[in-house]
Backbone atoms as SQL, in Angstrom:
CREATE TABLE atoms (id INTEGER PRIMARY KEY, chain TEXT, resi INTEGER, resn TEXT, atom TEXT, x REAL, y REAL, z REAL);
INSERT INTO atoms VALUES
  (1, 'A', 1, 'MET', 'N', 0.840, -1.184, 0.000),
  (2, 'A', 1, 'MET', 'CA', 0.000, 0.000, 0.000),
  (3, 'A', 1, 'MET', 'C', 0.886, 1.248, 0.000),
  (4, 'A', 2, 'PRO', 'N', 0.720, 2.136, -0.980),
  (5, 'A', 2, 'PRO', 'CA', 1.547, 3.333, -1.030),
  (6, 'A', 2, 'PRO', 'C', 1.226, 4.301, 0.100),
  (7, 'A', 3, 'SER', 'N', 2.242, 5.012, 0.517),
  (8, 'A', 3, 'SER', 'CA', 2.022, 6.009, 1.570),
  (9, 'A', 3, 'SER', 'C', 1.846, 7.378, 0.931),
  (10, 'A', 4, 'GLY', 'N', 0.877, 8.124, 1.389),
  (11, 'A', 4, 'GLY', 'CA', 0.641, 9.467, 0.869),
  (12, 'A', 4, 'GLY', 'C', -0.083, 9.466, -0.467),
  (13, 'A', 5, 'ASN', 'N', -0.076, 10.622, -1.108),
  (14, 'A', 5, 'ASN', 'CA', -0.782, 10.781, -2.376),
  (15, 'A', 5, 'ASN', 'C', 0.170, 10.960, -3.549),
  (16, 'A', 6, 'TRP', 'N', 1.416, 10.552, -3.395),
  (17, 'A', 6, 'TRP', 'CA', 2.397, 10.706, -4.458),
  (18, 'A', 6, 'TRP', 'C', 2.011, 9.820, -5.643),
  (19, 'A', 7, 'VAL', 'N', 2.132, 10.385, -6.849),
  (20, 'A', 7, 'VAL', 'CA', 1.812, 9.657, -8.079),
  (21, 'A', 7, 'VAL', 'C', 3.068, 9.607, -8.944),
  (22, 'A', 8, 'CYS', 'N', 3.397, 8.419, -9.433),
  (23, 'A', 8, 'CYS', 'CA', 4.574, 8.251, -10.283),
  (24, 'A', 8, 'CYS', 'C', 4.379, 9.044, -11.575),
  (25, 'A', 9, 'PRO', 'N', 5.368, 9.860, -11.981),
  (26, 'A', 9, 'PRO', 'CA', 5.228, 10.654, -13.204),
  (27, 'A', 9, 'PRO', 'C', 5.262, 9.819, -14.483),
  (28, 'A', 10, 'VAL', 'N', 5.690, 8.561, -14.390),
  (29, 'A', 10, 'VAL', 'CA', 5.770, 7.706, -15.575),
  (30, 'A', 10, 'VAL', 'C', 4.477, 6.910, -15.764),
  (31, 'A', 11, 'CYS', 'N', 4.105, 6.109, -14.754),
  (32, 'A', 11, 'CYS', 'CA', 2.934, 5.228, -14.902),
  (33, 'A', 11, 'CYS', 'C', 1.644, 5.856, -14.393),
  (34, 'A', 12, 'LYS', 'N', 1.754, 6.993, -13.704),
  (35, 'A', 12, 'LYS', 'CA', 0.596, 7.734, -13.181),
  (36, 'A', 12, 'LYS', 'C', -0.171, 6.960, -12.107),
  (37, 'A', 13, 'GLU', 'N', 0.488, 6.013, -11.437),
  (38, 'A', 13, 'GLU', 'CA', -0.152, 5.250, -10.368),
  (39, 'A', 13, 'GLU', 'C', 0.387, 5.689, -9.015),
  (40, 'A', 14, 'LYS', 'N', -0.430, 5.505, -7.981),
  (41, 'A', 14, 'LYS', 'CA', 0.000, 5.803, -6.622),
  (42, 'A', 14, 'LYS', 'C', 0.843, 4.639, -6.124),
  (43, 'A', 15, 'ARG', 'N', 2.106, 4.905, -5.948),
  (44, 'A', 15, 'ARG', 'CA', 3.047, 3.903, -5.448),
  (45, 'A', 15, 'ARG', 'C', 4.078, 4.639, -4.595),
  (46, 'A', 16, 'ASP', 'N', 4.819, 3.911, -3.809),
  (47, 'A', 16, 'ASP', 'CA', 5.887, 4.536, -3.035),
  (48, 'A', 16, 'ASP', 'C', 7.006, 4.951, -3.988),
  (49, 'A', 17, 'PRO', 'N', 7.548, 6.166, -3.810),
  (50, 'A', 17, 'PRO', 'CA', 8.620, 6.636, -4.697),
  (51, 'A', 17, 'PRO', 'C', 9.983, 6.057, -4.326),
  (52, 'A', 18, 'THR', 'N', 10.833, 5.979, -5.326),
  (53, 'A', 18, 'THR', 'CA', 12.239, 5.639, -5.131),
  (54, 'A', 18, 'THR', 'C', 13.047, 6.617, -5.965),
  (55, 'A', 19, 'ARG', 'N', 14.325, 6.733, -5.685),
  (56, 'A', 19, 'ARG', 'CA', 15.159, 7.684, -6.407),
  (57, 'A', 19, 'ARG', 'C', 15.866, 7.001, -7.579),
  (58, 'A', 20, 'HIS', 'N', 15.890, 7.689, -8.692),
  (59, 'A', 20, 'HIS', 'CA', 16.635, 7.223, -9.862),
  (60, 'A', 20, 'HIS', 'C', 17.656, 8.297, -10.214),
  (61, 'A', 21, 'HIS', 'N', 18.930, 7.926, -10.232),
  (62, 'A', 21, 'HIS', 'CA', 19.981, 8.852, -10.653),
  (63, 'A', 21, 'HIS', 'C', 20.010, 8.859, -12.172),
  (64, 'A', 22, 'VAL', 'N', 19.794, 10.017, -12.773),
  (65, 'A', 22, 'VAL', 'CA', 19.764, 10.124, -14.229),
  (66, 'A', 22, 'VAL', 'C', 21.096, 9.663, -14.819),
  (67, 'A', 23, 'LEU', 'N', 22.186, 10.142, -14.247),
  (68, 'A', 23, 'LEU', 'CA', 23.510, 9.660, -14.644),
  (69, 'A', 23, 'LEU', 'C', 23.885, 8.569, -13.650),
  (70, 'A', 24, 'PRO', 'N', 23.920, 7.308, -14.086),
  (71, 'A', 24, 'PRO', 'CA', 24.127, 6.192, -13.152),
  (72, 'A', 24, 'PRO', 'C', 25.364, 6.353, -12.277),
  (73, 'A', 25, 'LYS', 'N', 25.186, 6.114, -10.979),
  (74, 'A', 25, 'LYS', 'CA', 26.299, 6.226, -10.039),
  (75, 'A', 25, 'LYS', 'C', 27.414, 5.246, -10.390),
  (76, 'A', 26, 'ARG', 'N', 27.065, 4.122, -11.001),
  (77, 'A', 26, 'ARG', 'CA', 28.088, 3.126, -11.325),
  (78, 'A', 26, 'ARG', 'C', 29.098, 3.671, -12.342),
  (79, 'A', 27, 'HIS', 'N', 28.715, 4.695, -13.109),
  (80, 'A', 27, 'HIS', 'CA', 29.610, 5.272, -14.102),
  (81, 'A', 27, 'HIS', 'C', 30.083, 6.678, -13.720),
  (82, 'A', 28, 'PHE', 'N', 29.220, 7.461, -13.092),
  (83, 'A', 28, 'PHE', 'CA', 29.504, 8.878, -12.898),
  (84, 'A', 28, 'PHE', 'C', 29.836, 9.265, -11.462),
  (85, 'A', 29, 'LYS', 'N', 29.751, 8.341, -10.534),
  (86, 'A', 29, 'LYS', 'CA', 30.106, 8.561, -9.135),
  (87, 'A', 29, 'LYS', 'C', 29.520, 9.863, -8.594),
  (88, 'A', 30, 'LYS', 'N', 30.356, 10.812, -8.254),
  (89, 'A', 30, 'LYS', 'CA', 29.897, 12.047, -7.610),
  (90, 'A', 30, 'LYS', 'C', 29.257, 13.028, -8.572),
  (91, 'A', 31, 'ARG', 'N', 29.406, 12.826, -9.858),
  (92, 'A', 31, 'ARG', 'CA', 28.794, 13.740, -10.821),
  (93, 'A', 31, 'ARG', 'C', 27.315, 13.423, -11.025),
  (94, 'A', 32, 'SER', 'N', 26.841, 12.362, -10.406),
  (95, 'A', 32, 'SER', 'CA', 25.451, 11.948, -10.574),
  (96, 'A', 32, 'SER', 'C', 24.558, 12.729, -9.619),
  (97, 'A', 33, 'LYS', 'N', 24.214, 13.976, -9.994),
  (98, 'A', 33, 'LYS', 'CA', 23.453, 14.832, -9.076),
  (99, 'A', 33, 'LYS', 'C', 21.987, 14.969, -9.456),
  (100, 'A', 34, 'ASP', 'N', 21.622, 14.699, -10.707),
  (101, 'A', 34, 'ASP', 'CA', 20.213, 14.800, -11.104),
  (102, 'A', 34, 'ASP', 'C', 19.471, 13.549, -10.670),
  (103, 'A', 35, 'ILE', 'N', 18.464, 13.769, -9.832),
  (104, 'A', 35, 'ILE', 'CA', 17.691, 12.650, -9.291),
  (105, 'A', 35, 'ILE', 'C', 16.238, 12.810, -9.690),
  (106, 'A', 36, 'LEU', 'N', 15.636, 11.703, -10.059),
  (107, 'A', 36, 'LEU', 'CA', 14.247, 11.659, -10.475),
  (108, 'A', 36, 'LEU', 'C', 13.507, 10.718, -9.534),
  (109, 'A', 37, 'LYS', 'N', 12.341, 11.128, -9.055),
  (110, 'A', 37, 'LYS', 'CA', 11.535, 10.237, -8.219),
  (111, 'A', 37, 'LYS', 'C', 10.534, 9.499, -9.102),
  (112, 'A', 38, 'VAL', 'N', 10.618, 8.177, -9.091),
  (113, 'A', 38, 'VAL', 'CA', 9.685, 7.308, -9.810),
  (114, 'A', 38, 'VAL', 'C', 9.366, 6.120, -8.916),
  (115, 'A', 39, 'CYS', 'N', 8.357, 5.333, -9.267),
  (116, 'A', 39, 'CYS', 'CA', 8.050, 4.144, -8.474),
  (117, 'A', 39, 'CYS', 'C', 9.084, 3.055, -8.789),
  (118, 'A', 40, 'ARG', 'N', 9.171, 2.061, -7.940),
  (119, 'A', 40, 'ARG', 'CA', 10.151, 0.982, -8.106),
  (120, 'A', 40, 'ARG', 'C', 9.958, 0.267, -9.434),
  (121, 'A', 41, 'ARG', 'N', 8.717, 0.010, -9.825),
  (122, 'A', 41, 'ARG', 'CA', 8.442, -0.695, -11.077),
  (123, 'A', 41, 'ARG', 'C', 8.992, 0.095, -12.276),
  (124, 'A', 42, 'CYS', 'N', 8.728, 1.394, -12.309),
  (125, 'A', 42, 'CYS', 'CA', 9.225, 2.221, -13.411),
  (126, 'A', 42, 'CYS', 'C', 10.736, 2.365, -13.339),
  (127, 'A', 43, 'HIS', 'N', 11.276, 2.468, -12.130),
  (128, 'A', 43, 'HIS', 'CA', 12.728, 2.539, -11.972),
  (129, 'A', 43, 'HIS', 'C', 13.391, 1.307, -12.596),
  (130, 'A', 44, 'ASP', 'N', 12.845, 0.137, -12.327),
  (131, 'A', 44, 'ASP', 'CA', 13.419, -1.091, -12.872),
  (132, 'A', 44, 'ASP', 'C', 13.321, -1.133, -14.396),
  (133, 'A', 45, 'LYS', 'N', 12.211, -0.638, -14.943),
  (134, 'A', 45, 'LYS', 'CA', 12.067, -0.595, -16.402),
  (135, 'A', 45, 'LYS', 'C', 13.089, 0.355, -17.026),
  (136, 'A', 46, 'ILE', 'N', 13.287, 1.496, -16.390),
  (137, 'A', 46, 'ILE', 'CA', 14.276, 2.457, -16.889),
  (138, 'A', 46, 'ILE', 'C', 15.670, 1.834, -16.827),
  (139, 'A', 47, 'GLU', 'N', 15.994, 1.209, -15.706),
  (140, 'A', 47, 'GLU', 'CA', 17.317, 0.607, -15.536),
  (141, 'A', 47, 'GLU', 'C', 17.581, -0.495, -16.563),
  (142, 'A', 48, 'MET', 'N', 16.552, -1.222, -16.957),
  (143, 'A', 48, 'MET', 'CA', 16.739, -2.275, -17.957),
  (144, 'A', 48, 'MET', 'C', 17.173, -1.699, -19.302),
  (145, 'A', 49, 'ASN', 'N', 16.874, -0.435, -19.551),
  (146, 'A', 49, 'ASN', 'CA', 17.245, 0.214, -20.808),
  (147, 'A', 49, 'ASN', 'C', 18.557, 0.980, -20.713),
  (148, 'A', 50, 'MET', 'N', 19.138, 1.030, -19.532),
  (149, 'A', 50, 'MET', 'CA', 20.411, 1.716, -19.352),
  (150, 'A', 50, 'MET', 'C', 21.542, 0.729, -19.613),
  (151, 'A', 51, 'PRO', 'N', 22.509, 1.117, -20.440),
  (152, 'A', 51, 'PRO', 'CA', 23.616, 0.201, -20.732),
  (153, 'A', 51, 'PRO', 'C', 24.518, 0.000, -19.519),
  (154, 'A', 52, 'ARG', 'N', 25.170, -1.121, -19.465),
  (155, 'A', 52, 'ARG', 'CA', 26.101, -1.408, -18.371),
  (156, 'A', 52, 'ARG', 'C', 27.448, -0.733, -18.615),
  (157, 'A', 53, 'LYS', 'N', 27.720, -0.358, -19.857),
  (158, 'A', 53, 'LYS', 'CA', 28.967, 0.320, -20.191),
  (159, 'A', 53, 'LYS', 'C', 28.685, 1.821, -20.269),
  (160, 'A', 54, 'GLU', 'N', 29.611, 2.633, -19.793),
  (161, 'A', 54, 'GLU', 'CA', 29.399, 4.083, -19.753),
  (162, 'A', 54, 'GLU', 'C', 29.181, 4.659, -21.148),
  (163, 'A', 55, 'GLN', 'N', 28.202, 5.538, -21.253),
  (164, 'A', 55, 'GLN', 'CA', 27.869, 6.259, -22.475),
  (165, 'A', 55, 'GLN', 'C', 28.024, 7.760, -22.192),
  (166, 'A', 56, 'PRO', 'N', 28.017, 8.593, -23.238),
  (167, 'A', 56, 'PRO', 'CA', 28.029, 10.049, -22.984),
  (168, 'A', 56, 'PRO', 'C', 26.812, 10.450, -22.152),
  (169, 'A', 57, 'ALA', 'N', 26.984, 11.438, -21.287),
  (170, 'A', 57, 'ALA', 'CA', 25.923, 11.838, -20.360),
  (171, 'A', 57, 'ALA', 'C', 24.603, 12.117, -21.058),
  (172, 'A', 58, 'VAL', 'N', 24.634, 12.766, -22.209),
  (173, 'A', 58, 'VAL', 'CA', 23.399, 13.117, -22.904),
  (174, 'A', 58, 'VAL', 'C', 22.591, 11.870, -23.276),
  (175, 'A', 59, 'PHE', 'N', 23.231, 10.743, -23.458),
  (176, 'A', 59, 'PHE', 'CA', 22.535, 9.494, -23.797),
  (177, 'A', 59, 'PHE', 'C', 21.528, 9.111, -22.715),
  (178, 'A', 60, 'TYR', 'N', 21.907, 9.249, -21.454),
  (179, 'A', 60, 'TYR', 'CA', 21.038, 8.845, -20.352),
  (180, 'A', 60, 'TYR', 'C', 19.783, 9.707, -20.285),
  (181, 'A', 61, 'TYR', 'N', 19.921, 10.975, -20.633),
  (182, 'A', 61, 'TYR', 'CA', 18.748, 11.849, -20.676),
  (183, 'A', 61, 'TYR', 'C', 17.830, 11.439, -21.833),
  (184, 'A', 62, 'LYS', 'N', 18.409, 11.021, -22.930),
  (185, 'A', 62, 'LYS', 'CA', 17.604, 10.583, -24.078),
  (186, 'A', 62, 'LYS', 'C', 16.818, 9.318, -23.763),
  (187, 'A', 63, 'VAL', 'N', 17.393, 8.411, -22.988),
  (188, 'A', 63, 'VAL', 'CA', 16.672, 7.200, -22.595),
  (189, 'A', 63, 'VAL', 'C', 15.404, 7.566, -21.838),
  (190, 'A', 64, 'LEU', 'N', 15.487, 8.558, -20.963),
  (191, 'A', 64, 'LEU', 'CA', 14.308, 8.960, -20.188),
  (192, 'A', 64, 'LEU', 'C', 13.182, 9.464, -21.085),
  (193, 'A', 65, 'THR', 'N', 13.516, 10.078, -22.221),
  (194, 'A', 65, 'THR', 'CA', 12.462, 10.564, -23.113),
  (195, 'A', 65, 'THR', 'C', 11.626, 9.405, -23.653),
  (196, 'A', 66, 'LEU', 'N', 12.211, 8.207, -23.709),
  (197, 'A', 66, 'LEU', 'CA', 11.441, 7.030, -24.129),
  (198, 'A', 66, 'LEU', 'C', 10.292, 6.752, -23.154),
  (199, 'A', 67, 'PHE', 'N', 10.451, 7.198, -21.920),
  (200, 'A', 67, 'PHE', 'CA', 9.450, 6.985, -20.881),
  (201, 'A', 67, 'PHE', 'C', 8.590, 8.238, -20.661),
  (202, 'A', 68, 'GLY', 'N', 8.742, 9.218, -21.543),
  (203, 'A', 68, 'GLY', 'CA', 7.956, 10.443, -21.412),
  (204, 'A', 68, 'GLY', 'C', 8.482, 11.399, -20.365),
  (205, 'A', 69, 'ILE', 'N', 9.745, 11.234, -19.982),
  (206, 'A', 69, 'ILE', 'CA', 10.358, 12.104, -18.982),
  (207, 'A', 69, 'ILE', 'C', 11.314, 13.025, -19.709),
  (208, 'A', 70, 'PHE', 'N', 11.050, 14.312, -19.659),
  (209, 'A', 70, 'PHE', 'CA', 11.872, 15.278, -20.356),
  (210, 'A', 70, 'PHE', 'C', 12.553, 16.196, -19.346),
  (211, 'A', 71, 'LEU', 'N', 13.861, 16.095, -19.261),
  (212, 'A', 71, 'LEU', 'CA', 14.664, 16.922, -18.369),
  (213, 'A', 71, 'LEU', 'C', 15.648, 17.697, -19.231),
  (214, 'A', 72, 'ASP', 'N', 16.128, 18.796, -18.712),
  (215, 'A', 72, 'ASP', 'CA', 17.180, 19.528, -19.433),
  (216, 'A', 72, 'ASP', 'C', 18.420, 18.672, -19.464),
  (217, 'A', 73, 'SER', 'N', 18.972, 18.466, -20.640),
  (218, 'A', 73, 'SER', 'CA', 20.194, 17.657, -20.735),
  (219, 'A', 73, 'SER', 'C', 21.404, 18.513, -20.398),
  (220, 'A', 74, 'VAL', 'N', 22.506, 17.853, -20.172),
  (221, 'A', 74, 'VAL', 'CA', 23.740, 18.548, -19.789),
  (222, 'A', 74, 'VAL', 'C', 24.360, 19.245, -20.968);
């Protein structure tokens, strides 16, 4: 059961939020400052589309557009 009235910006369902680092910490360490709140289910879907090998930073922002999330790119 989700707590509060928070709605995931991707799936539009009431779920508990989790943090998603736009620039994966596994590649960008301390430069990973942009954080997006999404539900765990959407977070896992986004992560499945993120490559395991480091890509240019702008690539990670482009992946989010596939999910309807538009942020200012670097």
